[in-house]
MIDOSE-1310 file (N, C-alpha, C; in nm, 2 decimals, decimal comma, always signed):
residues 66
xxxx	+4,09/+1,17/+1,43/+3,92/+1,15/+1,38/+3,93/+1,01/+1,44; +3,82/+0,96/+1,54/+3,78/+0,85/+1,54/+3,70/+0,79/+1,46; +3,70/+0,64/+1,42/+3,63/+0,59/+1,34/+3,47/+0,59/+1,37; +3,44/+0,62/+1,47/+3,29/+0,65/+1,47/+3,28/+0,81/+1,44
xxxx	+3,36/+0,89/+1,46/+3,32/+1,01/+1,41/+3,33/+1,00/+1,24; +3,43/+0,95/+1,20/+3,45/+0,91/+1,05/+3,33/+0,87/+0,97; +3,25/+0,74/+1,06/+3,14/+0,69/+0,97/+3,04/+0,80/+0,97; +3,02/+0,88/+1,04/+2,91/+0,98/+1,00/+2,93/+1,07/+0,90
xxxx	+3,04/+1,09/+0,87/+3,09/+1,20/+0,76/+3,00/+1,22/+0,64; +2,95/+1,07/+0,60/+2,86/+1,05/+0,48/+2,75/+1,13/+0,51; +2,70/+1,14/+0,61/+2,52/+1,19/+0,64/+2,55/+1,34/+0,66; +2,68/+1,39/+0,68/+2,68/+1,56/+0,67/+2,67/+1,62/+0,55
xxxx	+2,64/+1,53/+0,41/+2,64/+1,57/+0,30/+2,50/+1,55/+0,26; +2,46/+1,43/+0,27/+2,31/+1,40/+0,21/+2,26/+1,29/+0,26; +2,10/+1,27/+0,26/+2,03/+1,16/+0,34/+2,06/+1,07/+0,23; +2,08/+0,93/+0,30/+2,12/+0,83/+0,19/+1,98/+0,77/+0,16
xxxx	+1,90/+0,78/+0,21/+1,76/+0,76/+0,13/+1,66/+0,89/+0,06; +1,72/+0,97/+0,04/+1,71/+1,08/-0,05/+1,56/+1,15/+0,03; +1,56/+1,15/+0,14/+1,42/+1,21/+0,19/+1,43/+1,19/+0,35; +1,47/+1,31/+0,39/+1,48/+1,34/+0,53/+1,34/+1,33/+0,62
xxxx	+1,35/+1,29/+0,73/+1,25/+1,27/+0,82/+1,24/+1,42/+0,88; +1,13/+1,44/+0,95/+1,13/+1,59/+1,01/+1,21/+1,61/+1,11; +1,25/+1,50/+1,20/+1,32/+1,51/+1,30/+1,49/+1,43/+1,29; +1,53/+1,46/+1,20/+1,65/+1,39/+1,16/+1,76/+1,48/+1,25
xxxx	+1,84/+1,41/+1,32/+1,98/+1,51/+1,33/+2,04/+1,56/+1,27; +2,08/+1,50/+1,19/+2,18/+1,48/+1,06/+2,16/+1,63/+0,96; +2,00/+1,64/+0,95/+1,93/+1,75/+0,88/+1,99/+1,89/+0,95; +2,01/+1,90/+1,07/+2,03/+2,03/+1,14/+2,19/+2,02/+1,12
xxxx	+2,26/+1,93/+1,11/+2,38/+1,94/+1,07/+2,41/+2,00/+0,92; +2,34/+1,95/+0,83/+2,34/+1,95/+0,71/+2,32/+2,13/+0,68; +2,25/+2,20/+0,75/+2,24/+2,31/+0,74/+2,36/+2,44/+0,76; +2,44/+2,39/+0,84/+2,57/+2,45/+0,87/+2,65/+2,46/+0,75
xxxx	+2,74/+2,56/+0,76/+2,85/+2,55/+0,65/+2,92/+2,43/+0,68; +3,02/+2,39/+0,57/+3,10/+2,31/+0,56/+3,17/+2,28/+0,69; +3,27/+2,38/+0,69/+3,38/+2,41/+0,81/+3,30/+2,38/+0,96; +3,15/+2,44/+0,95/+3,09/+2,43/+1,09/+3,05/+2,28/+1,11
xxxx	+3,01/+2,22/+1,02/+2,98/+2,07/+1,04/+3,07/+1,99/+1,08; +3,20/+2,04/+1,04/+3,34/+1,92/+1,05/+3,38/+1,96/+1,20; +3,34/+2,11/+1,25/+3,39/+2,15/+1,37/+3,30/+2,09/+1,49; +3,17/+2,08/+1,43/+3,05/+2,03/+1,55/+3,07/+1,89/+1,55
xxxx	+3,11/+1,82/+1,45/+3,13/+1,67/+1,45/+3,24/+1,63/+1,52; +3,36/+1,68/+1,52/+3,47/+1,70/+1,57/+3,44/+1,72/+1,77; +3,38/+1,81/+1,76/+3,34/+1,85/+1,92/+3,24/+1,76/+1,99; +3,19/+1,69/+1,93/+3,05/+1,57/+1,98/+3,14/+1,48/+2,08
xxxx	+3,08/+1,46/+2,20/+3,11/+1,36/+2,29/+3,08/+1,21/+2,21; +3,16/+1,12/+2,28/+3,13/+0,94/+2,23/+2,95/+0,96/+2,26; +2,91/+1,01/+2,38/+2,76/+0,97/+2,37/+2,66/+1,05/+2,27; +2,71/+1,16/+2,23/+2,63/+1,25/+2,13/+2,66/+1,15/+1,99
xxxx	+2,74/+1,09/+1,96/+2,78/+1,02/+1,85/+2,71/+0,89/+1,84; +2,71/+0,84/+1,98/+2,63/+0,71/+2,00/+2,48/+0,74/+1,98; +2,43/+0,86/+1,99/+2,28/+0,90/+1,99/+2,26/+0,90/+1,84; +2,33/+0,96/+1,77/+2,32/+1,00/+1,63/+2,30/+0,87/+1,56
xxxx	+2,40/+0,77/+1,60/+2,41/+0,63/+1,54/+2,30/+0,57/+1,58; +2,26/+0,56/+1,72/+2,12/+0,50/+1,73/+2,00/+0,55/+1,66; +1,98/+0,70/+1,63/+1,89/+0,74/+1,56/+1,89/+0,70/+1,42; +2,02/+0,71/+1,38/+2,03/+0,67/+1,21/+1,97/+0,51/+1,20
xxxx	+2,02/+0,43/+1,30/+1,98/+0,30/+1,28/+1,83/+0,28/+1,27; +1,77/+0,36/+1,37/+1,64/+0,37/+1,35/+1,54/+0,38/+1,23; +1,61/+0,51/+1,19/+1,54/+0,57/+1,05/+1,58/+0,46/+0,95; +1,71/+0,39/+0,96/+1,73/+0,29/+0,84/+1,63/+0,17/+0,83
xxxx	+1,59/+0,12/+0,98/+1,50/+0,03/+0,97/+1,36/+0,07/+0,91; +1,33/+0,17/+0,95/+1,19/+0,23/+0,92/+1,19/+0,24/+0,76; +1,32/+0,27/+0,67/+1,29/+0,28/+0,52/+1,33/+0,14/+0,47; +1,37/+0,07/+0,55/+1,40/-0,08/+0,49/+1,29/-0,14/+0,47
xx	+1,17/-0,14/+0,58/+1,05/-0,16/+0,60/+0,95/-0,13/+0,49; +0,96/-0,04/+0,44/+0,87/+0,00/+0,36/+0,88/-0,05/+0,23
């Protein structure tokens, strides 16, 4: 597992901000069974993972500025 994929594992279980936003891509992953979450994550391309990271950083800034 690459370091990029490993970094996202924490988001597969819960939102670090305790409140999901409506369009959180991790929310869709959290609806899957555990095995499916891991399988989906492992099958993602570098670009898909990069998009998740960008989306998370955007969300993170939103919550930090509140």
